[in-house]
C-alpha positions as CSV (number, residue, x, y, z in Angstrom):
1,M,132.9,-89.1,55.2
2,G,129.5,-89.3,53.5
3,S,129.9,-85.8,52.2
4,G,133.3,-86.7,50.7
5,V,131.6,-89.5,48.7
6,I,128.7,-87.2,47.6
7,F,131.2,-84.5,46.5
8,A,133.1,-87.1,44.5
9,V,129.9,-88.3,42.7
10,I,129.0,-84.7,41.8
11,V,132.6,-84.2,40.5
12,S,132.1,-87.3,38.3
13,V,129.0,-85.7,36.7
14,L,130.8,-82.4,36.2
15,F,133.8,-84.2,34.5
16,A,131.4,-85.7,32.0
17,V,129.3,-82.6,31.4
18,Y,132.1,-80.1,31.1
19,A,133.4,-81.9,28.0
20,V,130.1,-81.4,26.2
21,P,130.6,-77.7,25.0
22,R,133.7,-78.9,23.1
23,K,131.4,-80.9,20.8
24,F,129.9,-77.6,19.6
25,S,133.1,-75.7,19.2
26,K,135.6,-75.6,16.3
27,Q,137.9,-73.3,18.1
28,N,141.7,-74.1,18.2
29,A,142.1,-76.7,21.0
30,V,144.8,-74.8,22.8
31,L,143.0,-71.4,22.5
32,Y,139.8,-73.2,23.7
33,T,141.9,-74.4,26.7
34,M,143.2,-70.9,27.5
35,W,139.6,-69.6,27.6
36,V,138.6,-72.5,29.9
37,G,141.5,-71.3,32.1
38,V,140.3,-67.6,31.9
39,A,136.9,-68.5,33.2
40,Y,138.5,-70.8,35.8
41,L,140.8,-67.9,36.9
42,A,138.1,-65.3,37.1
43,G,136.0,-67.6,39.2
44,S,138.9,-68.5,41.5
45,V,139.7,-64.8,42.1
46,A,136.0,-64.1,42.9
47,I,135.8,-67.0,45.3
48,C,139.0,-66.2,47.1
49,S,138.0,-62.6,47.4
50,V,134.7,-63.6,49.1
51,V,136.2,-66.3,51.3
52,W,139.1,-64.3,52.5
53,G,137.6,-60.9,52.3
54,F,134.7,-61.8,54.5
55,G,136.8,-63.9,56.9
56,L,135.0,-67.1,56.0
57,R,138.3,-69.0,56.0
58,E,141.8,-68.1,57.2
59,Q,143.9,-66.7,54.4
60,E,146.4,-69.2,53.1
61,N,150.1,-68.5,52.5
62,L,150.3,-67.2,48.9
63,F,154.1,-67.3,48.9
64,S,154.6,-71.0,49.9
65,R,157.0,-73.0,47.8
66,W,154.3,-75.6,47.4
67,H,152.7,-73.3,44.8
68,F,155.5,-74.0,42.4
69,L,154.2,-77.6,42.3
70,T,150.7,-76.2,41.8
71,A,152.0,-74.2,38.8
72,L,153.6,-77.3,37.4
73,R,150.2,-79.0,37.7
74,G,148.7,-76.3,35.6
75,V,151.2,-76.9,32.8
76,V,150.6,-80.7,32.9
77,W,146.8,-80.0,32.9
78,V,147.0,-77.8,29.8
79,C,148.8,-80.6,28.0
80,G,146.0,-82.9,29.1
81,I,143.0,-80.7,28.3
82,A,144.4,-79.7,24.9
83,S,144.9,-83.5,24.1
84,F,141.4,-84.0,25.5
85,N,139.9,-81.5,23.1
86,I,141.9,-82.8,20.1
87,A,140.9,-86.4,20.8
88,I,137.2,-85.5,21.0
89,D,137.5,-83.8,17.7
90,K,139.1,-86.8,16.1
91,I,137.2,-89.8,17.6
92,G,134.1,-88.4,19.3
93,L,133.2,-88.1,23.0
94,T,132.1,-91.7,23.5
95,R,135.2,-93.4,21.9
96,F,137.5,-90.9,23.6
97,N,136.1,-91.8,27.0
98,Q,137.6,-95.4,27.0
99,W,141.1,-94.3,26.6
100,K,140.8,-91.2,28.8
101,N,139.6,-93.4,31.6
102,F,143.1,-94.8,32.1
103,Q,143.4,-91.7,34.2
104,G,141.6,-93.6,37.0
105,P,144.2,-96.3,37.5
106,I,147.1,-93.9,36.9
107,G,145.9,-91.4,39.6
108,T,144.8,-94.1,42.1
109,I,148.1,-96.0,41.8
110,L,150.2,-92.9,42.3
111,M,148.2,-91.9,45.4
112,L,148.4,-95.5,46.7
113,A,152.1,-95.8,46.1
114,F,153.3,-92.4,47.4
115,L,150.6,-91.1,49.8
116,S,149.8,-94.3,51.7
117,E,146.3,-93.1,52.8
118,V,144.7,-96.5,52.4
119,V,146.4,-99.3,54.4
120,G,145.9,-102.9,55.4
121,S,143.0,-104.9,54.0
122,K,141.4,-101.7,52.6
123,V,144.0,-101.6,49.9
124,I,142.4,-104.7,48.4
125,W,138.9,-103.1,48.4
126,L,140.4,-100.0,46.7
127,L,142.1,-102.0,44.0
128,L,139.0,-104.0,43.4
129,G,136.9,-100.9,43.1
130,M,139.4,-99.3,40.8
131,T,139.5,-102.4,38.6
132,M,135.7,-102.7,38.5
133,M,135.4,-99.0,37.6
134,F,137.9,-99.4,34.8
135,I,136.1,-102.5,33.4
136,S,132.9,-100.5,33.5
137,A,134.5,-97.8,31.4
138,V,135.8,-100.3,28.9
139,L,132.3,-101.8,28.5
140,F,130.8,-98.4,28.0
141,T,133.2,-97.8,25.0
142,I,131.0,-98.8,22.1
143,V,131.4,-97.5,18.6
144,D,129.0,-98.3,15.7
145,R,130.9,-99.2,12.5
146,E,129.2,-96.4,10.7
147,A,130.6,-93.9,13.2
148,L,134.2,-94.9,12.6
149,I,136.4,-92.4,10.7
150,N,139.6,-93.0,8.9
151,K,142.2,-95.2,10.5
152,R,144.9,-92.6,10.7
153,S,142.6,-90.2,12.6
154,N,141.5,-93.1,14.9
155,I,145.1,-93.7,15.9
156,G,145.9,-90.1,16.5
157,G,142.7,-89.6,18.5
158,I,143.6,-92.6,20.7
159,L,147.2,-91.3,21.3
160,F,145.8,-87.9,22.3
161,A,143.3,-89.5,24.6
162,L,146.0,-91.6,26.3
163,L,148.2,-88.4,26.8
164,A,145.1,-86.8,28.3
165,A,144.7,-89.8,30.7
166,A,148.3,-89.7,31.8
167,S,148.2,-85.9,32.4
168,F,144.9,-86.0,34.3
169,G,146.2,-88.9,36.5
170,V,149.3,-87.0,37.4
171,T,147.4,-83.7,38.1
172,A,145.0,-85.5,40.4
173,F,148.0,-86.8,42.3
174,I,149.6,-83.3,42.6
175,N,146.2,-81.9,43.6
176,K,146.0,-84.3,46.5
177,I,149.6,-83.5,47.6
178,I,148.9,-79.8,47.7
179,T,145.5,-80.3,49.4
180,N,147.3,-82.3,52.1
181,Q,149.4,-79.2,52.8
182,G,146.2,-77.3,53.6
183,F,146.1,-75.2,50.4
184,I,142.6,-75.1,49.0
185,Y,141.7,-71.6,47.7
186,S,145.3,-70.5,46.9
187,Q,145.7,-73.6,44.9
188,L,142.8,-72.5,42.7
189,L,144.5,-69.2,42.0
190,Y,147.9,-70.6,41.1
191,H,146.5,-73.5,39.1
192,S,144.2,-71.4,37.0
193,L,146.8,-68.7,36.4
194,S,149.3,-71.3,35.3
195,V,146.7,-72.8,32.9
196,V,146.0,-69.4,31.3
197,I,149.7,-68.5,30.9
198,S,150.7,-72.0,29.7
199,A,147.9,-72.3,27.1
200,A,148.5,-68.7,25.8
201,I,152.3,-69.3,25.4
202,I,151.6,-72.7,23.6
203,F,149.0,-71.1,21.3
204,I,151.4,-68.2,20.3
205,I,154.2,-70.6,19.6
206,Q,151.9,-72.8,17.6
207,T,150.1,-70.2,15.5
208,R,152.4,-67.1,15.7
209,K,149.2,-65.1,16.2
210,P,149.5,-63.3,19.6
211,E,146.6,-60.9,18.6
212,E,144.2,-63.8,18.7
213,V,144.8,-64.4,22.4
214,L,142.8,-61.4,23.6
215,R,140.2,-61.5,20.9
216,V,136.8,-62.1,22.5
217,S,134.1,-63.5,20.2
218,R,131.0,-65.7,20.4
219,K,133.4,-68.7,20.3
220,T,134.7,-67.9,23.7
221,W,131.4,-68.6,25.5
222,L,131.6,-72.4,25.1
223,P,135.0,-72.7,26.8
224,V,133.9,-70.2,29.4
225,M,131.0,-72.6,30.3
226,S,133.5,-75.5,30.5
227,G,135.7,-73.4,32.8
228,A,132.9,-72.6,35.2
229,M,132.1,-76.3,35.5
230,Y,135.7,-77.2,35.9
231,L,136.1,-74.7,38.7
232,A,133.1,-76.3,40.5
233,A,134.6,-79.8,40.0
234,T,138.0,-78.7,41.3
235,I,136.6,-77.2,44.5
236,L,134.5,-80.2,45.2
237,S,137.4,-82.5,44.5
238,M,139.6,-80.8,47.0
239,F,136.8,-80.8,49.6
240,S,136.4,-84.6,48.9
241,Y,140.1,-85.1,49.3
242,T,140.0,-83.5,52.8
243,M,137.2,-85.9,53.9
244,I,138.2,-89.3,52.4
245,A,141.3,-91.0,51.0
246,G,142.4,-89.5,47.7
247,G,142.6,-92.9,45.9
248,V,139.0,-93.6,46.9
249,S,137.7,-90.2,45.9
250,W,139.5,-90.2,42.6
251,S,138.2,-93.7,41.8
252,I,134.6,-92.6,42.5
253,T,135.0,-89.7,40.1
254,Q,135.6,-92.2,37.3
255,L,131.9,-92.7,37.4
256,N,132.0,-90.0,34.7
257,A,132.1,-93.0,32.3
258,V,128.5,-93.7,33.2
259,W,127.4,-90.1,32.6
260,T,129.4,-89.9,29.4
261,I,127.8,-93.0,27.9
262,L,124.4,-91.6,28.8
263,I,125.2,-88.3,27.0
264,G,126.6,-90.3,24.0
265,I,123.4,-92.3,23.8
266,F,120.7,-89.8,24.4
267,I,122.2,-86.5,23.3
268,F,124.8,-87.1,20.6
269,R,123.4,-90.5,19.3
270,E,126.9,-91.8,19.1
271,V,125.8,-95.2,20.5
272,S,122.7,-97.3,19.7
273,L,121.1,-98.5,23.0
274,Q,119.0,-101.0,21.1
275,K,122.1,-102.7,19.5
276,H,124.4,-102.5,22.5
277,W,122.1,-102.8,25.6
278,P,123.9,-106.0,27.0
279,R,127.2,-104.2,27.2
280,I,125.6,-101.0,28.6
281,I,123.8,-103.0,31.3
282,A,127.0,-104.9,32.2
283,G,128.8,-101.5,32.5
284,F,126.3,-100.2,35.0
285,V,126.6,-103.4,37.0
286,F,130.4,-103.1,37.2
287,A,130.1,-99.4,38.1
288,L,127.7,-100.3,41.0
289,A,130.1,-103.1,42.1
290,A,133.0,-100.6,42.0
291,I,131.1,-98.1,44.3
292,V,130.4,-100.9,46.8
293,F,134.0,-102.0,46.9
294,L,135.2,-98.4,47.3
295,L,132.8,-97.8,50.2
296,F,134.5,-100.8,52.0
297,A,137.8,-99.0,51.4
298,L,136.7,-95.9,53.3
């Protein structure tokens, strides 16, 4: 159980850090997503080859009907990550994080409503933890007036961030369903393959430039870095799901709001610590309270 919590915390760090390369890239958001998927797929193939090739784990059924749901998860995730990248471009990493963190309540409520892994009085602790974590994320959303861009771009960025939140909440729910069926490594394969194919198709329809899909350049290294981090986060998420309730694990991963605000303050200077320290301190207090409540829900 303790390992499940530790894995979820590590995932929260990866979920914050894997967004950072996008800040340095001007590549088309969908093409960027495809290259994230390519790195994710290559890593998945390598991991499955080692795990199954050396008999470290029993090979999973690659022809199960459950993988259709995994493929659907890939399509939804592509919509989410493309929206994720567009929102960061429009409103910045720190502002984007507030709206993206609606993914926490969405995913937790879906798991709570349909998977029934948390029962009795523990449900109250889970709901309290989820609420505290969301309040923490809202407190961490601070934008200096001079950092604001035009109103139209703000609204567009917020809408894309909300679409990303809904997509990520749904994909977390699907991830937990498939993990409950015992599919860990095969899920990586089908999800990553679906991401690559979906993103490539959307990009070709969007730009009518199929030749760009296979063109490798220096721009591809940033999404490849994100893809490698996302692969690590996905594996650890699934391990966490096998050890603790999905709603608890997913809520803990929303600690990414903490790491995102730190990145926004100390790396990108999007937030002034001196001007906003009361809200930042309050955000950390609520995040700590959330972890305590979630531990009671285990």
